[in-house]
C-alpha positions in Angstrom: -35.0 20.4 4.7 -35.2 24.0 6.1 -35.2 24.2 9.9 -38.8 26.1 9.9 -39.4 22.6 7.3 -38.0 20.1 10.3 -39.8 22.6 13.3 -42.9 22.3 12.0 -43.4 18.6 11.5 -42.5 18.2 14.8 -44.8 19.9 15.8 -47.1 18.4 14.1 -46.0 15.3 15.0 -46.1 16.3 18.6 -49.7 17.0 18.1 -50.8 14.1 16.8 -49.5 11.7 20.2 -50.7 12.2 23.6 -48.8 12.4 26.9 -49.5 9.2 27.4 -48.6 7.5 24.5 -44.9 9.6 25.0 -45.1 7.6 28.6 -45.6 4.4 27.1 -43.2 4.6 24.5 -40.3 6.0 27.2 -41.2 3.1 29.4 -41.1 0.4 26.9 -37.3 1.6 25.9 -36.1 1.4 29.1 -37.9 -2.2 29.5 -36.1 -3.2 25.7 -33.2 -1.6 27.0 -33.2 -4.2 30.7 -33.9 -6.8 28.5 -31.1 -6.4 26.3 -28.7 -6.2 29.5 -29.9 -10.1 30.0 -28.6 -11.1 25.9 -25.8 -8.3 24.3 -22.5 -8.6 25.1 -22.4 -6.9 28.6 -19.2 -5.1 27.1 -20.7 -3.7 24.1 -23.9 -2.2 26.7 -21.3 -0.8 29.4 -19.8 0.3 26.8 -22.6 2.0 24.7 -25.6 2.5 27.3 -23.3 3.5 31.1 -21.7 6.8 32.0 -18.6 7.0 33.2 -15.5 9.3 33.3 -14.5 6.9 31.1 -17.0 7.0 28.2 -17.1 10.2 27.5 -13.0 10.5 27.1 -13.8 7.9 24.7 -15.7 10.1 23.2 -19.2 7.8 23.4 -20.6 11.2 24.5 -24.4 9.7 23.4 -23.6 7.6 26.4 -24.4 10.8 28.3 -28.5 10.3 27.4 -28.5 6.2 26.8 -27.4 5.7 30.0 -31.0 7.1 31.1 -32.7 4.4 28.7 -30.8 2.1 31.6 -30.9 -0.9 34.5 -29.5 -3.4 35.2 -31.4 -4.5 38.7 -35.6 -5.7 38.4 -35.8 -3.1 41.0 -34.4 -0.1 40.1 -36.2 -0.5 36.2 -39.5 -0.7 38.0 -39.6 1.9 40.4 -38.0 4.7 37.6 -41.1 2.9 35.3 -43.1 4.0 38.2 -42.5 7.8 39.4 -42.7 8.3 35.3 -45.2 6.5 34.7 -48.1 8.1 37.7 -45.8 11.9 37.4 -44.8 12.3 34.0 -48.3 11.8 32.6 -49.7 14.6 34.9 -46.4 16.9 33.2 -47.4 16.0 30.3 -51.3 16.6 30.1 -50.4 19.8 31.2 -47.9 21.0 29.1 -47.9 18.7 27.0 -46.3 16.4 25.0 -42.9 17.5 24.2 -42.3 20.1 27.1 -42.5 16.5 28.8 -40.2 14.3 26.6 -38.1 17.5 26.4 -38.1 18.0 29.9 -36.3 13.7 30.7 -33.9 14.3 28.3 -32.7 17.6 30.1 -32.7 15.4 33.3 -30.8 12.3 31.2 -28.1 14.6 30.8 -28.2 17.0 33.7 -27.3 13.3 36.0 -25.1 12.6 33.5 -23.0 16.0 33.9 -23.2 16.1 37.5 -22.1 12.2 37.8 -19.6 12.9 35.5 -18.4 15.8 38.0 -18.1 14.4 41.0 -16.6 11.1 39.4 -13.9 14.2 38.2 -13.1 15.4 41.2 -12.9 12.0 43.8 -9.9 11.2 40.6 -8.9 14.5 41.0 -8.5 14.3 44.7 -7.5 10.7 44.1 -4.6 11.6 42.6 -3.4 14.9 45.4 -3.1 11.8 47.5 -6.3 10.2 48.4 -6.5 7.2 47.3 -8.9 4.9 46.4 -10.2 1.4 46.1 -11.5 2.2 42.3 -10.8 4.2 39.4 -13.0 7.0 40.1 -13.0 7.5 35.5 -14.4 3.5 36.2 -16.9 4.0 38.0 -20.5 3.3 36.2 -23.4 4.8 36.4 -26.6 4.3 34.8 -30.4 4.3 35.0 -33.2 7.1 34.8 -33.4 8.0 38.6 -32.0 11.8 37.1 -34.8 12.4 34.3 -37.5 10.7 36.7 -36.2 13.1 39.7 -36.4 16.3 37.0 -40.2 15.0 36.2 -41.1 14.5 39.9 -39.4 17.4 41.3 -41.0 19.7 38.9 -44.6 18.3 39.8 -44.1 19.0 43.2 -42.8 22.2 43.2 -45.9 22.6 41.4 -48.0 21.1 43.4 -46.7 20.7 46.6 -50.2 19.1 48.4 -50.8 16.5 45.8 -51.7 14.0 46.6 -50.6 10.2 44.6 -53.2 7.1 45.3 -49.8 4.1 46.0 -50.8 1.6 44.2 -53.7 3.6 43.4 -55.7 2.9 46.5 -53.4 4.3 49.2 -53.0 8.1 49.5 -49.9 9.4 50.2 -48.3 12.5 50.0 -46.8 13.2 46.7 -43.3 14.4 49.0 -43.8 11.1 49.8 -43.4 10.1 47.7 -40.4 10.2 45.8 -38.1 8.9 49.4 -40.1 5.3 48.0 -39.6 5.4 44.2 -36.2 6.1 45.8 -35.4 3.8 48.5 -32.5 0.8 47.6 -31.5 3.3 44.7 -27.7 2.1 44.9 -27.2 1.8 40.9 -26.1 5.6 40.5 -25.4 7.9 42.9 -27.3 11.0 44.2 -24.6 13.1 42.5 -27.3 12.4 39.4 -30.5 12.5 41.3 -28.9 16.3 42.2 -28.7 16.7 38.7 -32.3 15.9 38.4 -33.0 18.0 40.4 -31.2 20.8 39.4 -33.1 20.5 35.5 -37.2 20.5 37.1 -35.6 23.9 39.9 -34.6 25.2 36.0 -37.5 24.7 35.1 -39.6 25.5 37.1 -38.5 29.3 37.0 -38.7 29.8 34.3 -42.4 28.3 33.8 -43.2 30.9 37.1 -41.4 33.6 34.4 -43.5 32.3 31.0 -40.9 30.9 29.5 -41.8 26.9 29.2 
């Protein structure tokens, strides 16, 4: 199949689905992997659904994305999925499901890359005379935080004065919602959030230039 036919088929598929269906699909995928942690072999899950320098250098490049569908803690997956639902439907409604899905995946990769760069820096520092309790190359990261941060921040960059209704009742400034969603999120480092923020900033700049 030619590239042009592939592109046409992809566009045709996205025309048949709504932003809500794509958001729901991502939520279902995240919950499914969360449940998989409960029943599958932990070693298999760690190798295929977490990001780490060991995984990356071992050739498990798919973990750059699969880690963004992976959660162990119920509170972690809940907060990320609430953020994905609230902000994702809005972004998808404005720019379409294809843009929204690309943003999620870009945020996932951006978060993973920033996570790896941070751990590589720590590993280099430990070899330079700053010993650490745990080998940075073995530290694992997981969660949709980078992807969700990209979606949240893009929405806030575009609509900084918007109001979100917490529990669909209490009006809260959108900027405050970001801090609420990520409170207590210890499963993935701040570097992953920075990666998601960088993706949001790039997307915002491209939108302002009419290149999205």
